[in-house]
NUDRENBA-339480 format. One line per 4 residues: their letters; for each residue z, y, x of N, C-alpha, C. Coordinates in steps of 0.2 Angstrom, whole numbers. Each point is the difference from the previous one (the first is absolute). Layout:
A> Z,Y,X,Z,Y,X,Z,Y,X; ...;
***
This chain:
MPLV> -28,-195,-81,-3,2,-6,1,-6,-5; 2,2,-7,1,-5,-5,-7,-4,-1; 1,-6,-2,-5,-5,0,-5,1,-6; -7,0,2,-5,1,-4,-4,-7,1;
GSLS> -1,-4,-5,-4,-6,0,-6,0,-4; -4,-6,0,-5,-1,-4,2,-3,-6; -4,2,-6,2,-3,-6,-7,-3,-3; 0,-7,0,-6,-4,-3,1,0,-8;
VDGK> -4,3,-4,0,-1,-7,-7,-3,-2; 1,-6,-3,-6,-3,-3,-5,-1,6; 2,-1,6,-5,0,5,-2,6,4; 2,6,-3,-2,6,3,6,3,4;
LFSA> -2,3,6,6,3,4,1,7,-1; 6,2,-1,3,7,0,6,1,4; 4,5,-1,6,1,4,6,0,-5; 6,-1,3,6,1,-3,6,2,5;
VLIG> 5,3,-2,5,3,4,7,-4,-1; 3,-2,5,7,-3,-2,5,5,-1; 3,0,-6,5,5,-2,7,-4,-1; 1,-6,1,6,-4,-1,-1,-7,3;
PQHV> 5,-3,1,0,-7,3,-5,-5,-3; -1,1,-7,-4,-4,-4,-5,4,-4; -2,6,1,-4,4,-4,-5,4,4; -6,0,-2,-5,5,3,-3,4,-6;
LTAA> -2,6,2,-3,5,-4,-8,1,1; -4,0,-5,-7,0,1,-3,5,-6; -6,0,0,-4,4,-6,0,-5,-6; 1,3,-6,0,-3,-6,-7,-3,-2;
HVVA> -5,4,2,-7,-3,-2,-2,-6,4; 4,-1,6,-1,-6,4,2,-6,-4; 6,0,-3,3,-6,-2,1,0,-8; -1,5,-3,0,0,-8,-4,-5,-3;
GSAP> 3,-5,-4,-4,-5,-3,-1,-6,4; 2,0,6,0,-6,5,6,-5,-1; -1,-6,0,6,-5,0,3,0,7; 7,0,0,3,0,6,-2,-6,5;
EKVV> -2,-6,-2,-2,-5,4,-7,2,4; -3,5,-3,-6,2,4,1,6,5; 6,2,1,2,5,4,4,-2,6; -2,1,6,3,-2,6,1,6,5;
FRTP> 6,1,3,2,5,5,0,-3,7; -4,3,5,0,-3,6,1,6,6; 3,-3,5,0,5,6,0,-5,6; -4,3,5,0,-4,7,6,0,3;
LAGA> 5,4,-2,7,0,4,4,-6,-3; 6,0,4,5,-5,-2,-3,-7,-1; -4,-2,5,-3,-7,0,-6,-1,-5; -4,6,-2,-5,0,-4,2,-2,-7;
LVVP> 4,4,-3,4,-1,-7,-5,0,-5; 0,-5,-5,-4,-1,-6,5,-1,-6; 0,4,-4,5,-1,-6,-4,2,-7; 1,-5,-4,-4,1,-7,5,5,-4;
AQWI> -3,3,-5,4,4,-5,3,-5,-5; 6,3,-2,4,-3,-5,-1,3,-7; 0,7,0,-2,3,-6,-3,7,2; -3,3,-5,-3,7,1,3,5,-6;
WVNP> 2,6,3,2,5,-5,-4,6,1; -5,1,-5,-4,6,0,4,6,-3; -1,6,3,4,5,-3,-2,1,-7; 4,1,-5,-2,0,-7,-3,7,-2;
AYTG> 0,5,5,-4,6,-2,-7,0,3; -2,-6,3,-7,-1,2,-4,-1,-6; -5,4,0,-5,0,-6,-6,-4,1; -1,-2,6,-6,-3,2,-6,4,0;
KASD> -6,-2,2,-6,3,1,-4,0,-6; -4,6,-2,-4,0,-5,-7,2,3; -5,0,-5,-7,1,3,-1,7,3; 4,5,-2,-1,7,3,6,2,4;
KFPG> 4,-5,2,6,1,5,-1,-4,6; 5,1,5,1,-4,6,7,1,2; 2,-4,4,7,0,2,3,6,2; -4,5,3,3,6,3,0,6,-5;
DPTV> -3,-1,-6,0,5,-5,7,1,-3; 2,7,0,7,1,-2,2,-3,-7; -5,-2,-4,2,-3,-7,1,-7,1; -1,-3,6,1,-7,1,5,-1,5;
HADI> 7,1,-2,5,0,5,3,-6,1; 5,-1,4,5,-6,1,-4,-6,2; -5,1,4,-4,-6,2,4,-4,6; 6,-2,-2,4,-4,5,2,-6,-4;
AVVR> 2,-5,4,3,-6,-2,4,-3,5; 6,-3,-2,4,-4,4,-1,-7,0; -1,-4,5,-1,-7,0,6,-3,4; 4,-5,-4,5,-3,2,-3,-7,4;
LAKE> 2,-1,6,-2,-6,4,4,-6,-2; -3,-6,2,4,-6,-2,6,-1,4; 0,3,6,6,0,4,1,6,4; 6,1,3,1,6,4,-4,-1,7;
VPAV> -2,6,3,-3,0,6,5,0,6; -1,-2,6,5,1,5,3,7,1; 6,0,2,3,7,0,-3,4,5; -3,-2,5,-3,4,5,-6,4,-2;
LRAA> -3,-2,-6,-5,4,-3,3,6,-4; -1,6,1,3,6,-2,-3,2,-7; 5,1,-5,-3,3,-6,0,8,0; -4,3,-4,-1,7,0,4,3,-5;
PVWT> 4,5,2,4,5,-5,-5,5,-3; 1,1,-6,-4,5,-4,1,7,2; -5,4,2,1,7,1,1,4,-6; 5,4,-1,1,4,-6,-1,8,1;
GPIT> -2,2,6,-2,7,2,-7,2,-2; -1,6,1,-7,3,-2,-5,-3,6; -6,-1,-3,-6,-2,5,-5,5,1; -1,5,-5,-6,4,1,0,3,7;
GRLV> -5,0,3,-1,3,7,3,-5,5; 3,-5,-1,3,-4,5,-6,-5,3; 2,-2,6,-4,-5,3,2,-7,-2; -5,-4,-2,2,-7,-3,-4,-5,5;
TLVS> 4,-5,2,-3,-6,4,-2,-5,-5; -7,-2,0,-3,-4,-4,0,-7,3; 3,-5,-3,0,-7,3,-3,-5,-5; -4,-4,2,-4,-5,-4,-2,-6,3;
HGGS> -1,-5,-3,-3,-6,2,-8,0,-1; -2,5,-4,-7,1,-1,-4,-6,-2; 2,-5,-4,-4,-6,-1,1,-5,5; 5,0,4,0,-5,6,7,-3,-1;
TTLI> 1,-6,2,7,-3,0,3,1,7; -4,2,5,3,0,7,0,7,3; -6,4,-2,-1,6,4,3,6,-5; 4,4,3,3,6,-3,-3,6,3;
TSGV> -1,5,-5,-3,6,2,5,6,-2; 0,5,4,4,6,-1,-4,7,2; 3,5,-3,-3,7,2,5,5,-4; -2,6,1,4,6,-2,-5,4,-5;
NRVD> 3,3,-5,-3,5,-4,5,5,-2; -2,6,-3,5,5,-2,-1,0,-8; 5,0,-4,0,0,-7,-2,7,-2; -6,1,-3,-3,6,-2,3,3,-7;
AVFT> 1,-5,-4,1,2,-7,5,-6,-3; 4,3,-5,4,-5,-4,0,2,-7; -2,-5,-4,-1,2,-7,6,-2,-4; 2,4,-5,6,-1,-4,-1,-2,-7;
GSQG> 5,-4,-3,-1,-2,-6,3,5,-5; -1,-2,-7,2,5,-5,7,2,0; 5,-4,3,7,1,1,1,3,7; -5,2,3,2,3,7,1,-5,6;
QKAT> -1,-6,-2,1,-5,6,-6,-1,4; 1,-1,7,-5,-1,4,-4,-6,-1; -6,0,-1,-4,-6,-3,-4,-3,6; -6,3,2,-4,-2,5,-1,5,5;
YLFD> -2,-3,6,-1,4,6,-8,-1,2; -2,5,3,-7,0,2,-1,3,7; -4,-3,4,-2,3,7,-8,0,1; -3,4,4,-7,0,1,0,-3,7;
FDGP> -7,-1,2,-1,-3,7,-4,5,4; 3,4,4,-3,5,4,-3,-2,6; -6,4,1,-4,-2,6,2,5,6; -3,0,5,2,4,6,0,8,-1;
DLGS> -4,2,-5,0,8,-1,3,1,-8; 2,6,-1,3,2,-6,-5,0,-6; -7,0,2,-5,0,-5,1,-7,-4; 3,-5,2,1,-6,-4,6,0,-4;
NALG> 4,5,1,6,0,-4,-1,1,-8; 2,-4,-4,-1,0,-7,6,2,-4; 6,-1,2,6,2,-4,4,5,5; 3,5,-4,4,5,4,-4,5,4;
PAHP> 4,5,2,-4,6,3,-3,-3,7; -5,4,2,-3,-2,6,3,3,6; 6,-2,2,3,2,6,1,-6,5; 1,1,6,1,-5,5,5,-6,-2;
ANGS> 6,2,-3,5,-5,-1,-2,-4,-6; -6,1,-3,-2,-4,-6,-6,-4,2; -2,1,7,-6,-4,2,1,-7,2; -4,-3,4,0,-7,2,6,-1,4;
LGAG> 3,-5,0,6,-2,4,-3,-3,7; -6,-1,0,-3,-3,6,-4,-6,0; -5,-2,3,-3,-6,0,4,-6,2; 0,-5,-4,4,-6,2,7,1,-3;
REAS> 2,6,-3,6,1,-3,0,2,-8; -5,4,-1,-1,2,-7,-3,-7,-4; 3,-2,-5,-2,-6,-4,0,1,-7; -4,-4,-3,0,0,-8,0,-8,-2;
LVSG> -2,-1,-6,1,-7,-3,-7,-3,0; -1,-6,0,-6,-4,-1,2,-6,-5; -6,-3,-2,1,-6,-5,5,-5,3; 5,-2,-4,5,-5,2,6,3,2;
DSGS> 1,7,0,6,4,2,4,1,-6; -1,-2,-6,4,1,-6,7,-4,2; 5,3,-2,7,-3,1,3,1,7; -4,4,4,2,1,7,5,6,0;
AAFV> 3,2,6,6,4,0,-2,7,3; 3,5,-3,0,7,3,8,1,2; 1,0,6,6,1,3,1,8,2; 7,2,0,2,6,3,5,-2,5;
FEDG> 0,4,6,5,-1,5,5,5,0; 7,-1,-1,5,5,-1,6,-2,3; 3,4,4,7,-2,3,0,-7,4; -6,-1,3,0,-7,4,-1,-6,-4;
EWHL> -2,1,-7,-1,-5,-4,-7,0,-4; -3,-6,-1,-6,0,-4,2,-1,-8; -3,4,-4,1,0,-7,-6,-1,-4; 0,-4,-5,-6,-1,-4,-1,6,-5;
AGIN> -5,4,1,-1,6,-5,-5,-2,-6; -4,-4,2,-5,-2,-5,-4,-7,1; -3,-2,-6,-4,-6,0,-7,3,-1; -5,-2,5,-6,2,0,-4,-4,-6;
TFEL> -4,4,-4,-3,-3,-6,-7,1,-1; -3,6,3,-7,2,-2,-3,4,6; -7,0,-1,-4,4,4,-5,3,-4; -3,6,2,-5,4,-4,-4,5,4;
RIGR> -5,2,-3,-4,6,3,3,6,-2; 0,5,5,1,7,-2,-5,4,3; -5,2,-4,-6,3,2,-4,-4,6; -1,3,6,-3,-4,5,6,-3,4;
NRGA> 6,1,-1,5,-4,3,2,-6,-4; 5,-4,3,3,-5,-4,8,1,1; 3,-3,-5,7,0,0,3,-6,-2; 7,0,0,4,-6,-3,7,2,-1;
GGVV> 3,-5,-3,7,1,-1,4,-5,-4; 5,1,-3,4,-5,-4,6,3,-4; 4,-5,-1,6,2,-4,6,2,3; 3,6,-2,6,3,3,6,-5,-2;
LASH> 3,-3,5,6,-5,-2,6,4,-2; 1,6,2,7,3,-2,1,0,-7; -5,1,-4,0,0,-7,2,-7,-4; -1,-5,4,1,-7,-2,6,-3,3;
RHWI> 4,4,4,5,-3,4,5,-5,-5; 2,3,-6,5,-4,-4,-4,-6,-3; -6,0,-2,-3,-6,-2,-1,-5,6; -1,2,6,0,-4,5,6,-4,2;
EEAL> 6,4,-1,6,-3,1,2,-5,-6; -2,1,-6,1,-4,-5,-4,-7,1; -6,1,3,-4,-6,1,3,-4,6; 3,3,5,3,-4,5,6,-3,-2;
AAQR> 4,2,-5,6,-3,-3,-2,-5,-5; -6,0,-3,-1,-5,-6,-1,-7,3; 1,-4,-4,-1,-7,1,-7,-2,-2; -2,3,-5,-7,-2,-2,-2,6,-5;
PTAA> -7,1,-1,-2,5,-4,1,-2,-8; 2,4,-4,1,-2,-7,-4,6,-4; -1,-2,-7,-3,5,-4,5,6,-2; 6,-1,2,5,5,-2,2,4,6;
SPKA> -4,-1,6,1,4,6,-1,8,-2; 4,4,3,0,7,-1,-7,3,1; -2,5,-4,-7,3,1,1,6,4; -5,1,5,0,6,4,-2,5,-5;
NPLG> 1,7,2,-2,5,-4,-7,1,1; -4,1,-6,-7,0,0,-2,7,4; -5,0,4,-2,5,4,-6,3,-3; 0,7,-1,-6,3,-2,-4,4,6;
TEAA> -4,5,-2,-4,3,5,0,8,-1; 1,3,5,0,7,0,-5,3,5; -3,-4,4,-5,3,5,-6,-5,0; -6,3,1,-6,-4,0,-2,-1,7;
LPPN> -3,-6,2,-3,-2,6,-6,4,1; -2,1,7,-7,3,1,-5,-5,-2; -6,2,-1,-6,-5,-2,0,-5,5; -1,-6,-3,0,-6,5,-5,-6,-3;
VPFK> -1,-5,4,-3,-6,-2,5,-5,2; 3,-5,-4,4,-5,2,-3,-5,4; 4,-3,5,-2,-5,4,3,-6,-1; 7,0,-1,4,-6,0,-1,-4,-6;
P> -1,-7,0,-1,-4,-6,7,0,-3;
***
């Protein structure tokens, strides 16, 4: 599986995913406004690798949080950022290719360091909904956290295929999981489909989700090729909203 490491930002621990020999992808709200010297990527692999950031490129379409919004709201898209590391990581550590196919209804494997520099957590969930922008691009994905019976199902029809994936397998997000990975497995290969950015309440249930990366593939490629972020960097297409989220109470800071 491609490398998911911990990302220390101003002393707080989140997650980031290796997408190139010298680049990781994380949530924009984690690193926006932080100085690169305050950001460090770590993994217990490859001899306990510790690499500081060289620069941070926040997606220009990221609008930030407002008093009545949260990272998962469809009006607050593009919550992703690329961090260039001060040096390349060992070649044995695999970078993640970006998934460009559909993800609605697909199983995604969630991988996070969850606020730890050494312990990695993983689990599986099914993408219940994908919200589109004003130009029709896929923007954010959402999944609920199903219990052992269909009475706990909050999103989608109440049929067995939409129920729990099983104790110890069905997973959601907790504090510290921002910037973690949502992988899909296709043709014997792990692909990075999304960066997890938020959690919320859905009635009596709870849900979580993040940013669909397929819509940002070209921006990610530009960031990988760039030597440094500049004011003249190409702007991503602004994303609007065409669908409303269920009633919720935001959790993620």
